[in-house]
Every structure is written in structure tokens, then in C-alpha cells.
Backbone bond lengths (Angstrom), bond angles and torsions (degrees), N, CA, C in turn:
res aa  C-N    CA-C-N  psi(-1)  N-CA   C-N-CA  omega(-1)  CA-C   N-CA-C  phi
1 M - - - 1.452 - - 1.518 111.09 -
2 R 1.303 117.17 -15.23 1.450 120.03 -178.35 1.537 110.10 -59.10
3 E 1.306 117.58 -41.22 1.491 120.86 179.34 1.520 110.71 -62.71
4 V 1.307 118.55 -40.11 1.446 122.52 178.04 1.530 109.05 -62.20
5 N 1.343 117.48 -48.42 1.440 120.62 179.90 1.545 111.56 -63.94
6 E 1.296 117.30 -35.23 1.477 120.36 177.46 1.562 108.60 -60.10
7 A 1.302 115.22 -43.42 1.484 118.36 -178.82 1.516 110.23 -66.67
8 I 1.308 117.56 -41.79 1.504 121.35 177.73 1.498 108.59 -61.45
9 E 1.298 118.45 -48.98 1.464 123.65 -174.31 1.536 110.46 -65.38
10 S 1.300 117.01 -38.27 1.479 119.34 -177.43 1.509 112.39 -65.55
11 G 1.332 116.61 -22.07 1.459 120.03 176.20 1.520 114.57 -75.53
12 F 1.346 116.88 -12.14 1.441 121.58 -175.99 1.542 111.63 -114.92
13 A 1.316 118.53 -39.90 1.477 120.85 -172.88 1.516 110.16 -78.17
14 P 1.284 120.30 154.04 1.436 126.70 -9.05 1.536 114.92 -87.88
15 A 1.293 118.70 -7.04 1.468 121.77 -170.23 1.538 113.13 -63.76
16 A 1.284 117.85 -28.77 1.473 121.82 -171.20 1.536 112.09 -118.11
17 E 1.307 117.88 47.18 1.475 120.04 -175.16 1.521 113.89 -58.22
18 D 1.313 117.79 -29.34 1.498 119.34 179.91 1.541 111.19 -89.28
19 E 1.308 118.12 -2.17 1.433 121.66 178.62 1.533 110.83 -68.60
20 H 1.316 117.16 137.71 1.467 121.08 173.34 1.527 108.91 -91.29
21 V 1.318 115.62 134.57 1.459 122.39 178.85 1.539 109.40 -128.89
22 R 1.290 114.95 157.71 1.489 119.68 176.18 1.508 107.76 -96.63
23 M 1.334 115.43 118.42 1.450 123.35 179.40 1.515 109.14 -108.71
24 R 1.288 115.88 158.88 1.450 123.02 175.18 1.501 107.98 -81.79
25 C 1.340 116.52 143.00 1.434 122.93 171.32 1.525 107.75 -59.70
26 E 1.326 116.42 134.27 1.490 120.55 -177.39 1.513 112.04 -99.54
27 C 1.360 117.15 27.99 1.435 121.07 176.64 1.512 110.67 -69.76
28 G 1.318 115.91 170.90 1.447 119.83 -177.06 1.516 115.65 -85.45
29 A 1.327 118.07 -0.16 1.455 121.63 -177.87 1.536 110.27 -76.58
30 P 1.299 118.85 116.40 1.472 122.16 -176.06 1.537 113.75 -61.59
31 D 1.334 117.58 -24.54 1.466 120.75 -178.69 1.518 113.60 -99.35
32 C 1.324 118.93 8.49 1.470 121.88 -179.03 1.542 109.71 -71.83
33 N 1.329 115.13 130.89 1.426 122.09 177.95 1.515 112.44 -122.47
34 S 1.327 116.10 17.12 1.461 120.41 -177.56 1.528 111.33 -68.33
35 L 1.318 113.40 138.64 1.452 120.85 176.80 1.523 111.47 -109.79
36 I 1.307 117.64 145.40 1.440 123.31 -177.15 1.514 108.75 -126.44
37 N 1.336 116.10 132.46 1.488 120.56 174.17 1.510 107.83 -86.71
38 V 1.338 116.86 124.01 1.434 120.74 -177.39 1.524 110.49 -147.36
39 R 1.301 117.59 144.07 1.474 120.16 176.00 1.525 108.23 -70.74
40 V 1.325 117.58 146.12 1.455 122.57 178.92 1.519 108.60 -57.81
41 A 1.334 118.41 -43.66 1.476 121.13 -178.54 1.559 111.44 -61.89
42 D 1.318 116.67 -37.06 1.464 119.81 179.16 1.547 110.03 -68.73
43 Y 1.295 116.98 -41.72 1.477 120.12 177.34 1.500 110.21 -63.65
44 E 1.329 118.19 -42.74 1.453 121.88 179.73 1.548 109.33 -62.33
45 H 1.302 116.09 -39.82 1.520 118.25 -179.29 1.548 108.89 -64.64
46 I 1.333 116.91 -42.74 1.476 120.14 177.72 1.525 110.68 -59.66
47 R 1.319 115.44 -41.20 1.494 119.93 -174.63 1.526 113.40 -72.86
48 E 1.325 116.15 -6.72 1.502 118.09 175.85 1.505 112.07 -62.65
49 N 1.347 116.10 -22.43 1.466 121.15 178.23 1.529 107.25 -118.54
50 P 1.322 115.82 117.61 1.501 118.34 -177.44 1.528 114.65 -64.59
51 R 1.323 117.92 -12.36 1.458 120.97 178.70 1.532 112.80 -86.98
52 L 1.330 117.02 -7.18 1.480 120.90 -176.62 1.505 110.27 -97.81
53 F 1.361 114.13 139.97 1.471 122.85 -177.11 1.541 108.38 -136.65
54 I 1.315 117.16 145.61 1.436 122.54 177.19 1.528 109.60 -98.86
55 L 1.320 116.55 128.84 1.467 120.37 -173.91 1.544 110.19 -134.38
56 A 1.318 114.64 155.50 1.463 120.34 171.71 1.536 106.33 -70.78
57 H 1.339 114.85 153.52 1.452 119.03 178.15 1.512 110.59 -57.50
58 G 1.367 116.23 139.54 1.426 122.09 177.57 1.489 115.43 83.05
59 H 1.333 118.35 2.94 1.462 121.39 -177.35 1.525 114.89 -101.15
60 H 1.347 117.94 0.05 1.431 117.99 -176.77 1.547 110.56 -79.02
61 Q 1.335 113.95 155.86 1.448 121.89 -179.36 1.525 108.32 -114.20
62 P 1.339 117.41 98.70 1.473 121.04 -172.64 1.523 114.90 -55.73
63 E 1.346 118.26 -24.56 1.458 120.14 -178.46 1.527 112.87 -72.96
64 V 1.327 118.03 -18.27 1.481 121.53 -178.80 1.525 113.50 -132.74
65 E 1.353 117.29 1.13 1.474 120.51 -176.24 1.528 108.39 -143.10
66 R 1.347 113.40 151.03 1.465 119.14 169.36 1.521 108.30 -128.65
67 I 1.329 114.70 138.43 1.478 119.90 179.84 1.532 108.41 -73.56
68 V 1.347 115.49 129.06 1.467 120.34 -178.61 1.528 110.86 -115.69
69 A 1.336 118.61 -13.45 1.460 122.77 177.04 1.490 109.93 -157.86
70 R 1.341 115.95 150.10 1.471 122.66 178.69 1.502 107.99 -135.03
71 T 1.305 115.98 142.79 1.453 124.22 168.62 1.531 106.98 -128.64
72 V 1.303 115.92 178.51 1.479 119.97 176.41 1.522 109.31 -63.57
73 D 1.341 116.74 -35.99 1.458 121.48 -172.49 1.484 116.96 -95.39
74 W 1.366 119.41 -24.09 1.450 120.99 -172.76 1.526 110.30 -159.38
75 V 1.338 116.53 171.14 1.461 123.28 174.24 1.513 107.98 -125.28
76 V 1.321 115.58 157.08 1.439 122.20 172.87 1.512 107.55 -112.86
77 V 1.301 116.55 129.50 1.471 121.10 178.37 1.509 108.85 -116.31
78 E 1.326 113.65 153.39 1.465 121.47 173.00 1.513 107.29 -112.18
79 K 1.295 116.46 125.26 1.464 122.02 176.11 1.537 105.81 -70.21
80 V 1.328 117.36 136.51 1.461 122.72 -179.08 1.511 111.66 -119.41
81 G 1.315 115.72 162.57 1.473 120.97 178.69 1.524 112.99 57.85
82 R 1.302 115.13 -139.01 1.462 121.79 -179.29 1.530 112.35 -59.70
83 A 1.332 116.64 -35.89 1.482 120.40 178.98 1.538 109.58 -63.75
84 G 1.310 117.11 -36.68 1.479 120.60 176.80 1.512 111.94 -66.88
85 E 1.293 116.85 -40.07 1.446 121.65 178.23 1.532 111.18 -63.10
86 I 1.331 115.13 -41.99 1.480 120.76 178.61 1.525 109.82 -66.26
87 A 1.322 117.46 -40.16 1.490 120.72 178.85 1.494 110.98 -61.41
88 E 1.347 118.11 -41.81 1.442 121.60 178.33 1.537 110.70 -65.17
89 R 1.332 116.23 -46.13 1.450 119.69 -176.00 1.539 113.80 -68.13
90 T 1.303 115.95 -28.84 1.451 120.05 -177.46 1.545 114.38 -104.42
91 D 1.288 117.09 11.84 1.460 122.56 179.57 1.531 109.66 -57.50
92 P 1.351 118.35 121.08 1.468 118.80 -176.80 1.551 114.35 -63.81
93 R 1.316 116.27 -19.88 1.463 120.16 176.96 1.513 112.58 -78.83
94 G 1.322 115.38 -33.11 1.448 119.82 178.03 1.555 112.85 60.01
95 E 1.314 114.26 177.70 1.458 118.74 -178.27 1.501 112.35 -74.97
96 D 1.309 119.60 -25.45 1.473 121.79 -176.45 1.511 113.61 -85.55
97 E 1.325 116.88 -10.33 1.483 121.41 -177.14 1.531 108.76 -84.98
98 P 1.326 116.92 124.37 1.452 119.71 176.78 1.508 112.32 -71.81
99 P 1.333 119.33 156.43 1.473 121.20 176.76 1.517 109.81 -61.25
100 R 1.330 117.16 150.88 1.421 121.22 -177.08 1.491 116.25 -90.47
101 A 1.315 117.75 -19.64 1.492 120.18 -179.49 1.485 111.08 -109.18
């Protein structure tokens, strides 16, 4: 879902950082259709670290993620161990992509 959210976010950043958008939950469940309301600036801040993902409450997987932030609407998890390495390696922004905000 990260690629979907990247496409959504790119349509708003950087001009509308305070705009709220509906993003897809970035959990690992292939059938998850949960939507999260998040400010573009908050999503951009999360994306500064390729190991961080935004999830709906209750969707984190403790064996590969740890919760690093909570809001009323969503949580931020950090992928750990091998899952973190994979998240870094497969980050759609990659090392050559400049920050969007």
C-alpha cells in the first residue's frame, strides 16, 4: 500500500502540507482496505524513515514491528530486524529520490 499512498501524497505535497488526505493502511494484510485520515505533513514526516509505516489501530504485527507513535486515528510502526532491512531496500523513494516537502 505504500506505493498507493505515495501516489496520493504526491498529488498534494508540498503545497498542501496542512491538507488532510485519506491514505491506505500500510499493514501487511493483503486484504486490508482500511483508510486513515492524515495530514500530508504528518505522512511526509513518517516517510523520512523508510522503516516507518502508518497503520490503522490494531493492525500492527508485534513479531516484525514496534509501535513508535499513536494518534487517535492511526499508529506509526517501525519495521524491525529482517522486515526493517526489506523496508529500506524496497523503499519506493530510494536513496536518489529527494524529499517531497
